[in-house]
A tleap script that builds the chain and sets N, CA, C and O, in Angstrom:
source leaprc.protein.ff14SB
mol = sequence {
  NMET ARG ASN LEU PHE ALA GLU PHE ALA PRO
  VAL VAL VAL HIE ALA HIE CYS ASP VAL PRO
  CYS GLY ILE TYR ASP PRO SER GLY ALA VAL
  ILE ALA ALA LYS THR VAL ALA ARG MET VAL
  GLU LEU ILE THR GLN ALA GLU ILE GLY GLY
  PRO THR ASP HIE ALA ALA ARG ASN LYS LEU
  VAL ARG CYS ILE ALA VAL LYS GLU GLU HIE
  ALA GLU LYS VAL LYS HIE GLU VAL GLN VAL
  ILE TRP SER ASP TYR PHE LYS PRO GLU HIE
  LEU ALA LYS PHE PRO GLU LEU HIE ASP GLN
  VAL TRP LYS LEU LEU LYS LEU ALA SER LYS
  ASN LYS GLN ASN VAL ASP PRO ALA ALA ALA
  ALA GLU LEU VAL ALA ALA THR GLU ALA PHE
  ALA ALA THR PHE ALA ALA SER LYS CALA
}
set mol.1.N position { 39.778 18.656 -18.085 }
set mol.1.CA position { 38.451 19.246 -17.369 }
set mol.1.C position { 37.766 18.463 -16.423 }
set mol.1.O position { 36.833 18.102 -17.140 }
set mol.2.N position { 37.575 17.993 -15.445 }
set mol.2.CA position { 36.474 17.021 -14.777 }
set mol.2.C position { 35.277 17.223 -15.286 }
set mol.2.O position { 35.512 18.258 -15.910 }
set mol.3.N position { 34.354 17.033 -15.447 }
set mol.3.CA position { 32.734 16.597 -15.432 }
set mol.3.C position { 32.014 16.631 -14.357 }
set mol.3.O position { 31.421 15.626 -13.965 }
set mol.4.N position { 31.962 17.793 -13.725 }
set mol.4.CA position { 31.275 18.144 -12.152 }
set mol.4.C position { 29.739 17.017 -12.180 }
set mol.4.O position { 29.547 16.094 -11.390 }
set mol.5.N position { 28.839 17.425 -13.281 }
set mol.5.CA position { 27.887 16.703 -13.127 }
set mol.5.C position { 27.449 15.248 -13.517 }
set mol.5.O position { 26.341 14.763 -13.288 }
set mol.6.N position { 28.733 14.496 -14.284 }
set mol.6.CA position { 28.744 13.052 -13.958 }
set mol.6.C position { 29.633 12.620 -12.768 }
set mol.6.O position { 30.175 11.525 -12.915 }
set mol.7.N position { 29.850 13.199 -11.761 }
set mol.7.CA position { 30.928 13.308 -10.556 }
set mol.7.C position { 29.507 12.952 -9.664 }
set mol.7.O position { 29.486 11.978 -8.912 }
set mol.8.N position { 28.142 13.990 -9.860 }
set mol.8.CA position { 26.987 13.736 -8.721 }
set mol.8.C position { 26.173 13.659 -9.380 }
set mol.8.O position { 25.266 14.487 -9.294 }
set mol.9.N position { 26.113 12.240 -10.697 }
set mol.9.CA position { 24.622 12.290 -11.341 }
set mol.9.C position { 24.320 11.532 -10.054 }
set mol.9.O position { 24.995 11.202 -9.078 }
set mol.10.N position { 22.653 11.334 -10.535 }
set mol.10.CA position { 21.874 10.877 -9.351 }
set mol.10.C position { 22.381 9.372 -9.403 }
set mol.10.O position { 23.340 9.251 -10.165 }
set mol.11.N position { 21.979 8.191 -8.784 }
set mol.11.CA position { 21.617 7.068 -9.007 }
set mol.11.C position { 20.640 6.364 -8.021 }
set mol.11.O position { 20.683 6.513 -6.800 }
set mol.12.N position { 19.948 5.749 -8.546 }
set mol.12.CA position { 18.674 4.669 -8.213 }
set mol.12.C position { 19.178 3.955 -7.256 }
set mol.12.O position { 19.980 3.080 -7.584 }
set mol.13.N position { 18.932 4.089 -6.200 }
set mol.13.CA position { 18.786 3.150 -5.108 }
set mol.13.C position { 17.693 2.530 -4.308 }
set mol.13.O position { 16.628 3.095 -4.063 }
set mol.14.N position { 18.027 1.318 -3.912 }
set mol.14.CA position { 16.319 0.671 -3.323 }
set mol.14.C position { 16.395 0.567 -1.794 }
set mol.14.O position { 17.481 0.091 -1.460 }
set mol.15.N position { 15.632 0.844 -0.802 }
set mol.15.CA position { 15.938 0.086 0.429 }
set mol.15.C position { 14.560 0.753 1.526 }
set mol.15.O position { 13.709 1.606 1.276 }
set mol.16.N position { 14.743 0.163 2.434 }
set mol.16.CA position { 13.941 -0.136 3.423 }
set mol.16.C position { 14.543 0.068 4.554 }
set mol.16.O position { 14.860 -1.120 4.511 }
set mol.17.N position { 14.856 0.311 5.208 }
set mol.17.CA position { 15.642 1.479 5.454 }
set mol.17.C position { 16.893 1.852 5.842 }
set mol.17.O position { 16.989 1.428 6.993 }
set mol.18.N position { 17.880 2.386 5.554 }
set mol.18.CA position { 18.593 1.884 6.456 }
set mol.18.C position { 18.898 3.860 7.432 }
set mol.18.O position { 19.742 4.454 8.103 }
set mol.19.N position { 18.103 3.977 7.080 }
set mol.19.CA position { 18.179 5.757 8.033 }
set mol.19.C position { 18.739 5.525 9.389 }
set mol.19.O position { 19.838 5.955 9.742 }
set mol.20.N position { 17.673 4.595 10.380 }
set mol.20.CA position { 16.860 3.851 9.893 }
set mol.20.C position { 15.715 4.437 10.421 }
set mol.20.O position { 15.731 4.977 11.527 }
set mol.21.N position { 14.613 4.369 9.647 }
set mol.21.CA position { 12.840 4.685 9.712 }
set mol.21.C position { 12.192 4.471 11.194 }
set mol.21.O position { 11.444 5.170 11.878 }
set mol.22.N position { 12.910 2.985 11.423 }
set mol.22.CA position { 11.871 2.690 12.824 }
set mol.22.C position { 10.653 2.378 12.197 }
set mol.22.O position { 9.734 2.124 12.976 }
set mol.23.N position { 10.403 2.328 10.991 }
set mol.23.CA position { 8.762 1.586 10.742 }
set mol.23.C position { 9.021 0.189 9.987 }
set mol.23.O position { 9.816 -0.090 9.090 }
set mol.24.N position { 7.821 -0.792 10.846 }
set mol.24.CA position { 8.834 -2.060 10.306 }
set mol.24.C position { 7.171 -2.762 10.438 }
set mol.24.O position { 6.691 -2.668 11.568 }
set mol.25.N position { 6.482 -3.294 9.604 }
set mol.25.CA position { 5.315 -3.954 9.345 }
set mol.25.C position { 5.411 -5.383 8.553 }
set mol.25.O position { 5.404 -5.524 7.330 }
set mol.26.N position { 5.509 -6.471 9.607 }
set mol.26.CA position { 5.182 -7.730 8.541 }
set mol.26.C position { 3.888 -7.673 7.538 }
set mol.26.O position { 4.009 -8.356 6.521 }
set mol.27.N position { 2.865 -7.065 7.667 }
set mol.27.CA position { 1.747 -7.320 7.129 }
set mol.27.C position { 2.036 -7.566 5.356 }
set mol.27.O position { 1.528 -8.399 4.606 }
set mol.28.N position { 3.019 -6.523 5.080 }
set mol.28.CA position { 3.562 -6.774 3.589 }
set mol.28.C position { 3.528 -7.913 3.627 }
set mol.28.O position { 2.401 -8.407 3.658 }
set mol.29.N position { 4.527 -8.693 3.641 }
set mol.29.CA position { 4.942 -9.676 4.009 }
set mol.29.C position { 3.553 -11.543 4.200 }
set mol.29.O position { 3.561 -12.580 3.535 }
set mol.30.N position { 2.783 -11.177 5.193 }
set mol.30.CA position { 1.577 -11.938 5.214 }
set mol.30.C position { 1.221 -11.597 3.750 }
set mol.30.O position { 1.585 -12.372 2.865 }
set mol.31.N position { 0.603 -10.597 3.481 }
set mol.31.CA position { -0.252 -10.448 2.206 }
set mol.31.C position { 0.304 -11.116 1.203 }
set mol.31.O position { -0.274 -12.037 0.625 }
set mol.32.N position { 1.532 -10.687 0.899 }
set mol.32.CA position { 2.147 -11.414 -0.245 }
set mol.32.C position { 2.266 -13.174 0.169 }
set mol.32.O position { 1.518 -13.983 -0.381 }
set mol.33.N position { 2.970 -13.462 0.869 }
set mol.33.CA position { 2.139 -15.157 0.774 }
set mol.33.C position { 1.165 -15.081 1.024 }
set mol.33.O position { 0.955 -16.208 0.576 }
set mol.34.N position { 0.043 -14.730 1.428 }
set mol.34.CA position { -1.383 -15.506 1.026 }
set mol.34.C position { -1.785 -14.984 -0.771 }
set mol.34.O position { -2.744 -15.326 -1.463 }
set mol.35.N position { -0.671 -14.090 -1.091 }
set mol.35.CA position { -1.484 -14.013 -2.686 }
set mol.35.C position { -0.451 -15.179 -3.663 }
set mol.35.O position { -0.778 -15.571 -4.784 }
set mol.36.N position { 1.130 -15.692 -2.768 }
set mol.36.CA position { 1.306 -16.929 -3.204 }
set mol.36.C position { 0.254 -18.183 -3.308 }
set mol.36.O position { 0.397 -19.035 -4.185 }
set mol.37.N position { -0.708 -18.233 -2.447 }
set mol.37.CA position { -1.293 -19.556 -1.780 }
set mol.37.C position { -2.361 -19.237 -3.389 }
set mol.37.O position { -2.533 -20.087 -4.264 }
set mol.38.N position { -2.817 -18.114 -3.403 }
set mol.38.CA position { -4.009 -17.963 -4.113 }
set mol.38.C position { -3.537 -18.282 -5.624 }
set mol.38.O position { -4.178 -18.942 -6.442 }
set mol.39.N position { -2.335 -17.699 -5.811 }
set mol.39.CA position { -1.919 -18.004 -7.209 }
set mol.39.C position { -1.516 -19.670 -7.087 }
set mol.39.O position { -0.645 -19.984 -7.899 }
set mol.40.N position { -1.884 -20.521 -6.423 }
set mol.40.CA position { -1.107 -21.510 -6.478 }
set mol.40.C position { -2.521 -22.334 -6.943 }
set mol.40.O position { -2.662 -23.219 -7.787 }
set mol.41.N position { -3.348 -21.788 -6.192 }
set mol.41.CA position { -4.877 -22.138 -6.104 }
set mol.41.C position { -5.075 -22.320 -7.991 }
set mol.41.O position { -5.186 -23.251 -8.789 }
set mol.42.N position { -5.033 -20.906 -8.031 }
set mol.42.CA position { -5.592 -20.487 -9.503 }
set mol.42.C position { -4.703 -21.572 -10.551 }
set mol.42.O position { -5.264 -22.056 -11.534 }
set mol.43.N position { -3.283 -21.884 -10.227 }
set mol.43.CA position { -2.339 -22.223 -11.466 }
set mol.43.C position { -2.784 -23.925 -11.203 }
set mol.43.O position { -2.526 -24.822 -12.005 }
set mol.44.N position { -3.402 -24.082 -10.075 }
set mol.44.CA position { -4.109 -25.661 -10.306 }
set mol.44.C position { -5.169 -25.876 -10.606 }
set mol.44.O position { -5.636 -27.012 -10.678 }
set mol.45.N position { -5.665 -25.032 -10.801 }
set mol.45.CA position { -7.420 -24.886 -11.063 }
set mol.45.C position { -7.264 -24.684 -12.854 }
set mol.45.O position { -8.089 -24.971 -13.721 }
set mol.46.N position { -6.128 -24.189 -12.970 }
set mol.46.CA position { -5.818 -23.847 -14.642 }
set mol.46.C position { -6.443 -24.747 -15.475 }
set mol.46.O position { -6.233 -25.862 -14.996 }
set mol.47.N position { -7.155 -24.841 -16.555 }
set mol.47.CA position { -7.393 -25.431 -17.812 }
set mol.47.C position { -7.421 -24.698 -19.497 }
set mol.47.O position { -8.157 -23.859 -20.016 }
set mol.48.N position { -6.151 -25.544 -20.030 }
set mol.48.CA position { -6.319 -24.649 -21.650 }
set mol.48.C position { -6.436 -25.715 -22.385 }
set mol.48.O position { -5.903 -26.812 -22.551 }
set mol.49.N position { -7.620 -24.821 -22.929 }
set mol.49.CA position { -8.418 -26.175 -24.308 }
set mol.49.C position { -7.402 -26.267 -25.378 }
set mol.49.O position { -7.882 -26.642 -26.448 }
set mol.50.N position { -5.863 -25.980 -25.391 }
set mol.50.CA position { -5.384 -26.467 -26.299 }
set mol.50.C position { -4.568 -25.082 -26.944 }
set mol.50.O position { -4.605 -23.900 -26.604 }
set mol.51.N position { -3.819 -25.797 -28.031 }
set mol.51.CA position { -2.825 -24.668 -28.340 }
set mol.51.C position { -2.608 -23.120 -28.631 }
set mol.51.O position { -1.707 -22.287 -28.736 }
set mol.52.N position { -4.446 -23.295 -28.716 }
set mol.52.CA position { -4.661 -21.393 -29.288 }
set mol.52.C position { -5.545 -21.265 -28.204 }
set mol.52.O position { -6.669 -20.958 -28.600 }
set mol.53.N position { -5.440 -21.414 -26.681 }
set mol.53.CA position { -6.610 -21.219 -25.929 }
set mol.53.C position { -5.034 -20.067 -25.311 }
set mol.53.O position { -4.293 -20.158 -24.333 }
set mol.54.N position { -5.116 -18.999 -26.569 }
set mol.54.CA position { -4.222 -18.181 -25.367 }
set mol.54.C position { -4.866 -16.938 -24.006 }
set mol.54.O position { -4.264 -16.233 -23.197 }
set mol.55.N position { -5.691 -17.056 -24.171 }
set mol.55.CA position { -6.628 -16.197 -22.841 }
set mol.55.C position { -5.904 -17.381 -21.249 }
set mol.55.O position { -5.415 -16.968 -20.198 }
set mol.56.N position { -6.129 -18.897 -21.706 }
set mol.56.CA position { -5.788 -19.416 -20.889 }
set mol.56.C position { -4.338 -19.293 -20.493 }
set mol.56.O position { -4.068 -18.700 -19.449 }
set mol.57.N position { -3.334 -19.834 -21.282 }
set mol.57.CA position { -1.876 -19.585 -21.226 }
set mol.57.C position { -1.260 -18.159 -20.711 }
set mol.57.O position { -0.150 -17.928 -20.231 }
set mol.58.N position { -2.500 -17.169 -21.008 }
set mol.58.CA position { -1.596 -15.735 -20.738 }
set mol.58.C position { -2.202 -15.765 -18.916 }
set mol.58.O position { -1.489 -15.265 -18.046 }
set mol.59.N position { -3.212 -16.245 -18.656 }
set mol.59.CA position { -3.680 -16.383 -17.249 }
set mol.59.C position { -2.928 -17.256 -16.565 }
set mol.59.O position { -2.887 -17.053 -15.351 }
set mol.60.N position { -2.413 -18.029 -16.916 }
set mol.60.CA position { -1.307 -19.063 -16.437 }
set mol.60.C position { -0.020 -18.805 -16.193 }
set mol.60.O position { 0.482 -19.346 -15.209 }
set mol.61.N position { 0.874 -17.837 -17.114 }
set mol.61.CA position { 1.580 -17.322 -17.332 }
set mol.61.C position { 1.883 -16.595 -16.038 }
set mol.61.O position { 2.745 -16.857 -15.200 }
set mol.62.N position { 0.921 -15.555 -16.063 }
set mol.62.CA position { 0.205 -14.730 -15.065 }
set mol.62.C position { 0.532 -14.718 -13.582 }
set mol.62.O position { 1.293 -14.113 -12.826 }
set mol.63.N position { -0.563 -15.838 -13.505 }
set mol.63.CA position { -0.350 -16.448 -12.421 }
set mol.63.C position { 1.201 -16.567 -11.391 }
set mol.63.O position { 1.539 -16.182 -10.272 }
set mol.64.N position { 1.920 -17.434 -12.675 }
set mol.64.CA position { 3.328 -18.167 -12.090 }
set mol.64.C position { 4.189 -16.696 -12.086 }
set mol.64.O position { 5.056 -16.644 -11.213 }
set mol.65.N position { 4.049 -15.432 -13.003 }
set mol.65.CA position { 4.809 -14.700 -12.503 }
set mol.65.C position { 4.470 -13.934 -11.127 }
set mol.65.O position { 5.290 -13.436 -10.355 }
set mol.66.N position { 3.130 -13.956 -11.010 }
set mol.66.CA position { 2.748 -13.154 -9.390 }
set mol.66.C position { 3.029 -13.812 -8.516 }
set mol.66.O position { 3.240 -13.255 -7.439 }
set mol.67.N position { 3.124 -14.989 -8.600 }
set mol.67.CA position { 3.995 -16.309 -7.302 }
set mol.67.C position { 5.023 -15.676 -7.061 }
set mol.67.O position { 5.339 -14.968 -6.105 }
set mol.68.N position { 5.856 -16.143 -8.545 }
set mol.68.CA position { 7.324 -15.706 -8.277 }
set mol.68.C position { 7.262 -14.374 -7.760 }
set mol.68.O position { 8.028 -14.334 -6.797 }
set mol.69.N position { 6.719 -13.272 -7.939 }
set mol.69.CA position { 7.338 -12.340 -7.275 }
set mol.69.C position { 6.881 -12.058 -6.001 }
set mol.69.O position { 7.439 -11.188 -5.333 }
set mol.70.N position { 5.895 -12.711 -5.563 }
set mol.70.CA position { 5.540 -12.199 -4.202 }
set mol.70.C position { 6.118 -13.541 -3.389 }
set mol.70.O position { 5.940 -13.515 -2.171 }
set mol.71.N position { 6.665 -14.488 -3.838 }
set mol.71.CA position { 7.408 -15.238 -2.921 }
set mol.71.C position { 8.638 -14.560 -2.500 }
set mol.71.O position { 9.011 -14.551 -1.327 }
set mol.72.N position { 9.438 -13.839 -3.725 }
set mol.72.CA position { 10.303 -13.004 -4.033 }
set mol.72.C position { 10.037 -11.772 -2.656 }
set mol.72.O position { 10.978 -11.627 -1.876 }
set mol.73.N position { 9.016 -11.114 -2.478 }
set mol.73.CA position { 8.683 -10.325 -1.610 }
set mol.73.C position { 8.273 -10.617 -0.052 }
set mol.73.O position { 8.389 -9.851 0.905 }
set mol.74.N position { 7.697 -12.110 -0.085 }
set mol.74.CA position { 7.993 -12.869 1.788 }
set mol.74.C position { 8.953 -12.322 1.931 }
set mol.74.O position { 9.094 -11.402 2.737 }
set mol.75.N position { 10.112 -12.902 0.946 }
set mol.75.CA position { 11.590 -13.210 1.663 }
set mol.75.C position { 12.376 -11.349 1.851 }
set mol.75.O position { 13.313 -10.996 2.567 }
set mol.76.N position { 11.603 -10.605 0.987 }
set mol.76.CA position { 12.786 -9.548 1.393 }
set mol.76.C position { 12.271 -9.065 2.448 }
set mol.76.O position { 13.096 -8.965 3.356 }
set mol.77.N position { 10.751 -8.560 2.824 }
set mol.77.CA position { 10.568 -8.286 3.626 }
set mol.77.C position { 10.535 -8.617 4.965 }
set mol.77.O position { 10.383 -7.781 5.856 }
set mol.78.N position { 10.674 -9.820 5.149 }
set mol.78.CA position { 10.881 -11.043 6.139 }
set mol.78.C position { 12.482 -10.345 6.447 }
set mol.78.O position { 12.638 -9.687 7.476 }
set mol.79.N position { 13.419 -10.511 5.656 }
set mol.79.CA position { 14.990 -10.367 5.545 }
set mol.79.C position { 15.236 -9.012 6.540 }
set mol.79.O position { 15.874 -8.986 7.592 }
set mol.80.N position { 14.295 -7.538 5.653 }
set mol.80.CA position { 14.500 -6.019 6.041 }
set mol.80.C position { 14.090 -6.472 8.227 }
set mol.80.O position { 14.823 -6.119 9.151 }
set mol.81.N position { 13.080 -7.088 8.332 }
set mol.81.CA position { 12.864 -6.964 9.341 }
set mol.81.C position { 13.484 -7.964 10.153 }
set mol.81.O position { 13.195 -7.619 11.299 }
set mol.82.N position { 14.036 -8.801 10.202 }
set mol.82.CA position { 14.813 -9.536 10.712 }
set mol.82.C position { 16.350 -9.063 10.392 }
set mol.82.O position { 17.020 -9.541 11.308 }
set mol.83.N position { 17.193 -8.352 9.522 }
set mol.83.CA position { 18.120 -7.712 9.664 }
set mol.83.C position { 18.156 -5.992 10.388 }
set mol.83.O position { 18.982 -5.390 11.074 }
set mol.84.N position { 17.167 -5.736 9.968 }
set mol.84.CA position { 17.136 -4.322 10.663 }
set mol.84.C position { 16.782 -3.792 12.400 }
set mol.84.O position { 17.302 -3.136 13.302 }
set mol.85.N position { 15.224 -4.789 12.033 }
set mol.85.CA position { 14.648 -4.318 13.648 }
set mol.85.C position { 15.262 -5.178 14.310 }
set mol.85.O position { 16.065 -4.770 15.149 }
set mol.86.N position { 15.094 -6.441 14.152 }
set mol.86.CA position { 15.631 -7.445 15.533 }
set mol.86.C position { 16.641 -7.250 16.093 }
set mol.86.O position { 17.550 -6.881 15.349 }
set mol.87.N position { 16.994 -7.387 17.610 }
set mol.87.CA position { 18.230 -6.797 18.106 }
set mol.87.C position { 18.939 -8.002 19.042 }
set mol.87.O position { 18.226 -8.993 19.200 }
set mol.88.N position { 19.897 -8.020 19.502 }
set mol.88.CA position { 20.484 -8.843 20.462 }
set mol.88.C position { 19.049 -9.028 21.721 }
set mol.88.O position { 18.606 -10.169 21.851 }
set mol.89.N position { 18.672 -8.356 22.221 }
set mol.89.CA position { 17.635 -8.498 23.403 }
set mol.89.C position { 16.356 -9.262 23.003 }
set mol.89.O position { 15.691 -9.894 23.824 }
set mol.90.N position { 15.935 -9.132 21.200 }
set mol.90.CA position { 14.814 -9.744 20.770 }
set mol.90.C position { 14.920 -11.208 20.482 }
set mol.90.O position { 14.047 -12.014 20.161 }
set mol.91.N position { 16.357 -11.368 20.700 }
set mol.91.CA position { 16.756 -12.630 20.523 }
set mol.91.C position { 17.271 -13.450 21.481 }
set mol.91.O position { 17.817 -14.541 21.317 }
set mol.92.N position { 17.062 -12.857 22.490 }
set mol.92.CA position { 17.604 -13.382 23.993 }
set mol.92.C position { 15.648 -13.862 24.700 }
set mol.92.O position { 15.262 -14.562 25.636 }
set mol.93.N position { 15.019 -13.141 23.774 }
set mol.93.CA position { 13.498 -13.106 24.372 }
set mol.93.C position { 13.061 -14.026 23.363 }
set mol.93.O position { 12.152 -14.776 23.717 }
set mol.94.N position { 13.509 -14.157 22.137 }
set mol.94.CA position { 12.818 -15.349 21.535 }
set mol.94.C position { 14.088 -16.357 21.039 }
set mol.94.O position { 15.207 -15.919 20.769 }
set mol.95.N position { 13.843 -17.283 20.995 }
set mol.95.CA position { 16.001 -17.710 20.828 }
set mol.95.C position { 15.483 -18.353 19.635 }
set mol.95.O position { 16.427 -18.787 18.976 }
set mol.96.N position { 13.920 -18.680 18.880 }
set mol.96.CA position { 13.650 -19.934 17.969 }
set mol.96.C position { 13.680 -18.695 16.829 }
set mol.96.O position { 12.994 -18.877 15.823 }
set mol.97.N position { 14.416 -17.487 16.939 }
set mol.97.CA position { 13.838 -16.504 15.666 }
set mol.97.C position { 14.797 -16.880 14.573 }
set mol.97.O position { 14.489 -17.095 13.401 }
set mol.98.N position { 15.903 -16.927 15.058 }
set mol.98.CA position { 16.631 -17.544 13.443 }
set mol.98.C position { 16.403 -18.777 12.637 }
set mol.98.O position { 16.420 -18.824 11.407 }
set mol.99.N position { 16.207 -19.679 13.377 }
set mol.99.CA position { 15.683 -20.865 13.303 }
set mol.99.C position { 14.133 -20.617 12.122 }
set mol.99.O position { 14.026 -20.985 10.952 }
set mol.100.N position { 13.112 -19.870 12.998 }
set mol.100.CA position { 11.849 -19.620 12.686 }
set mol.100.C position { 11.927 -18.887 11.171 }
set mol.100.O position { 11.218 -19.254 10.233 }
set mol.101.N position { 13.087 -17.589 11.074 }
set mol.101.CA position { 13.259 -16.886 9.890 }
set mol.101.C position { 13.781 -17.673 8.544 }
set mol.101.O position { 13.396 -17.580 7.378 }
set mol.102.N position { 15.113 -18.728 9.326 }
set mol.102.CA position { 15.515 -19.162 8.039 }
set mol.102.C position { 14.814 -20.130 7.596 }
set mol.102.O position { 15.102 -20.387 6.427 }
set mol.103.N position { 13.626 -21.094 8.242 }
set mol.103.CA position { 12.761 -22.079 7.829 }
set mol.103.C position { 11.592 -21.318 7.057 }
set mol.103.O position { 11.044 -21.991 6.183 }
set mol.104.N position { 11.067 -19.857 7.268 }
set mol.104.CA position { 10.386 -19.258 6.828 }
set mol.104.C position { 10.828 -18.525 5.010 }
set mol.104.O position { 10.133 -18.124 4.076 }
set mol.105.N position { 12.358 -18.664 5.246 }
set mol.105.CA position { 12.642 -18.025 3.718 }
set mol.105.C position { 12.998 -19.288 2.760 }
set mol.105.O position { 13.001 -19.491 1.545 }
set mol.106.N position { 13.316 -20.088 4.015 }
set mol.106.CA position { 13.662 -21.734 2.490 }
set mol.106.C position { 11.966 -21.995 1.988 }
set mol.106.O position { 11.713 -22.285 0.819 }
set mol.107.N position { 10.714 -21.825 3.196 }
set mol.107.CA position { 9.685 -22.253 2.339 }
set mol.107.C position { 9.448 -20.948 1.229 }
set mol.107.O position { 9.079 -21.222 0.087 }
set mol.108.N position { 9.571 -20.191 1.443 }
set mol.108.CA position { 9.190 -18.840 -0.008 }
set mol.108.C position { 10.156 -19.237 -1.184 }
set mol.108.O position { 10.136 -18.951 -2.382 }
set mol.109.N position { 10.916 -19.914 -0.499 }
set mol.109.CA position { 12.190 -20.355 -1.749 }
set mol.109.C position { 11.508 -21.454 -2.462 }
set mol.109.O position { 11.655 -21.242 -3.666 }
set mol.110.N position { 10.764 -22.632 -2.245 }
set mol.110.CA position { 10.159 -23.576 -2.669 }
set mol.110.C position { 9.200 -23.403 -2.730 }
set mol.110.O position { 8.429 -24.362 -2.759 }
set mol.111.N position { 8.640 -21.866 -2.790 }
set mol.111.CA position { 7.053 -21.808 -3.587 }
set mol.111.C position { 7.942 -21.786 -4.517 }
set mol.111.O position { 8.252 -22.872 -5.007 }
set mol.112.N position { 8.645 -20.461 -5.053 }
set mol.112.CA position { 9.170 -20.073 -5.887 }
set mol.112.C position { 9.198 -21.075 -7.292 }
set mol.112.O position { 8.695 -20.971 -8.410 }
set mol.113.N position { 10.209 -22.273 -6.500 }
set mol.113.CA position { 10.576 -23.263 -7.127 }
set mol.113.C position { 9.286 -24.565 -7.618 }
set mol.113.O position { 9.399 -25.337 -8.570 }
set mol.114.N position { 8.235 -24.493 -6.745 }
set mol.114.CA position { 7.084 -25.568 -7.054 }
set mol.114.C position { 5.572 -25.220 -7.264 }
set mol.114.O position { 5.551 -23.991 -7.201 }
set mol.115.N position { 5.035 -25.407 -7.355 }
set mol.115.CA position { 3.536 -24.885 -7.548 }
set mol.115.C position { 2.516 -26.551 -6.682 }
set mol.115.O position { 2.065 -27.554 -7.235 }
set mol.116.N position { 2.511 -25.991 -4.681 }
set mol.116.CA position { 2.477 -27.136 -4.192 }
set mol.116.C position { 1.543 -26.380 -3.302 }
set mol.116.O position { 2.034 -25.723 -2.384 }
set mol.117.N position { 0.326 -26.401 -3.467 }
set mol.117.CA position { -0.782 -26.200 -2.192 }
set mol.117.C position { -0.411 -26.557 -0.440 }
set mol.117.O position { -0.880 -25.817 0.425 }
set mol.118.N position { 0.063 -27.203 -0.239 }
set mol.118.CA position { 0.309 -27.667 0.983 }
set mol.118.C position { 1.715 -26.490 1.502 }
set mol.118.O position { 1.661 -25.749 2.484 }
set mol.119.N position { 2.925 -26.612 0.504 }
set mol.119.CA position { 3.804 -25.893 0.712 }
set mol.119.C position { 3.224 -23.761 1.101 }
set mol.119.O position { 3.529 -22.934 1.961 }
set mol.120.N position { 2.437 -23.769 0.040 }
set mol.120.CA position { 1.816 -22.389 0.376 }
set mol.120.C position { 0.806 -21.937 1.101 }
set mol.120.O position { 0.273 -20.834 0.980 }
set mol.121.N position { 0.496 -22.896 1.962 }
set mol.121.CA position { -0.396 -22.997 3.463 }
set mol.121.C position { 0.709 -22.413 4.251 }
set mol.121.O position { 0.752 -21.361 4.888 }
set mol.122.N position { 1.989 -23.747 3.979 }
set mol.122.CA position { 2.778 -23.466 5.617 }
set mol.122.C position { 3.426 -22.461 5.253 }
set mol.122.O position { 4.001 -21.973 6.225 }
set mol.123.N position { 3.719 -21.602 3.799 }
set mol.123.CA position { 4.543 -20.245 3.720 }
set mol.123.C position { 3.549 -19.310 4.616 }
set mol.123.O position { 4.010 -18.435 5.349 }
set mol.124.N position { 2.059 -19.579 4.494 }
set mol.124.CA position { 1.309 -18.270 5.026 }
set mol.124.C position { 0.657 -18.797 6.455 }
set mol.124.O position { -0.174 -18.104 7.042 }
set mol.125.N position { 1.099 -20.077 6.971 }
set mol.125.CA position { 1.297 -20.027 8.394 }
set mol.125.C position { 2.898 -19.536 9.345 }
set mol.125.O position { 3.062 -19.102 10.485 }
set mol.126.N position { 3.670 -19.801 8.442 }
set mol.126.CA position { 5.236 -19.390 8.795 }
set mol.126.C position { 5.111 -17.710 8.655 }
set mol.126.O position { 5.594 -17.143 9.636 }
set mol.127.N position { 4.658 -16.966 7.814 }
set mol.127.CA position { 4.790 -15.963 8.158 }
set mol.127.C position { 3.964 -14.948 8.939 }
set mol.127.O position { 4.327 -13.991 9.621 }
set mol.128.N position { 2.441 -15.540 8.579 }
set mol.128.CA position { 1.384 -15.399 10.453 }
set mol.128.C position { 1.957 -15.292 11.523 }
set mol.128.O position { 1.815 -14.255 12.170 }
set mol.129.N position { 3.009 -16.665 12.141 }
set mol.129.CA position { 3.726 -16.630 13.099 }
set mol.129.C position { 4.364 -15.654 13.170 }
set mol.129.O position { 4.042 -14.735 13.923 }
set mol.130.N position { 5.756 -15.610 12.160 }
set mol.130.CA position { 6.904 -14.701 12.448 }
set mol.130.C position { 6.036 -13.132 12.669 }
set mol.130.O position { 6.606 -12.370 13.450 }
set mol.131.N position { 5.075 -12.753 12.213 }
set mol.131.CA position { 4.173 -11.515 12.248 }
set mol.131.C position { 3.821 -11.588 13.776 }
set mol.131.O position { 4.079 -10.567 14.413 }
set mol.132.N position { 3.292 -12.605 14.433 }
set mol.132.CA position { 3.292 -12.505 16.178 }
set mol.132.C position { 4.383 -12.579 16.793 }
set mol.132.O position { 4.570 -12.222 17.956 }
set mol.133.N position { 5.361 -13.159 15.874 }
set mol.133.CA position { 6.620 -12.661 16.933 }
set mol.133.C position { 7.133 -11.684 17.151 }
set mol.133.O position { 7.711 -11.285 18.162 }
set mol.134.N position { 6.934 -11.198 16.121 }
set mol.134.CA position { 6.988 -9.454 15.651 }
set mol.134.C position { 6.502 -8.473 16.180 }
set mol.134.O position { 7.059 -7.393 16.377 }
set mol.135.N position { 5.138 -8.868 16.517 }
set mol.135.CA position { 4.111 -8.397 17.221 }
set mol.135.C position { 4.035 -8.409 19.310 }
set mol.135.O position { 3.714 -7.548 20.129 }
set mol.136.N position { 4.396 -9.494 19.402 }
set mol.136.CA position { 5.069 -10.025 20.508 }
set mol.136.C position { 6.357 -9.078 20.813 }
set mol.136.O position { 6.525 -8.790 21.998 }
set mol.137.N position { 7.030 -8.704 20.124 }
set mol.137.CA position { 8.229 -8.635 20.303 }
set mol.137.C position { 7.753 -6.656 20.712 }
set mol.137.O position { 8.216 -6.123 21.721 }
set mol.138.N position { 7.018 -6.048 19.942 }
set mol.138.CA position { 6.560 -4.641 20.692 }
set mol.138.C position { 6.252 -4.846 21.617 }
set mol.138.O position { 7.076 -4.353 22.387 }
set mol.139.N position { 5.292 -5.447 22.277 }
set mol.139.CA position { 4.277 -5.679 23.541 }
set mol.139.C position { 5.192 -5.240 24.442 }
set mol.139.O position { 4.912 -5.209 25.641 }
savepdb mol mol.pdb
quit
């Protein structure tokens, strides 16, 4: 006999949002990019007093983890808006959009791989430029 409970068991899914809900906002990506830049700043200022300076090491590890997490969040937020919100008519109005997004996503990856204040500043600027393109598309 079939187990109907197993057949209809709830499954955890993550999405934003293929309903589609129509709610898109790049501010999460901008905040995430600024968080990456701040973590890079804290990482470059970190001073570890030796192998027993556990508090400083813990702070450094946490800053690295937050930097990685927020760089990935930038990628996710931008990819969702790029793939779900923007339509062919937007591309006609903003022909540089694909290149803009591609470069932004590459910058986010670069920030995951490195601790580079210049790359972090570029990520913030690119994310703010993407947000401006998004805002212009709504006008």
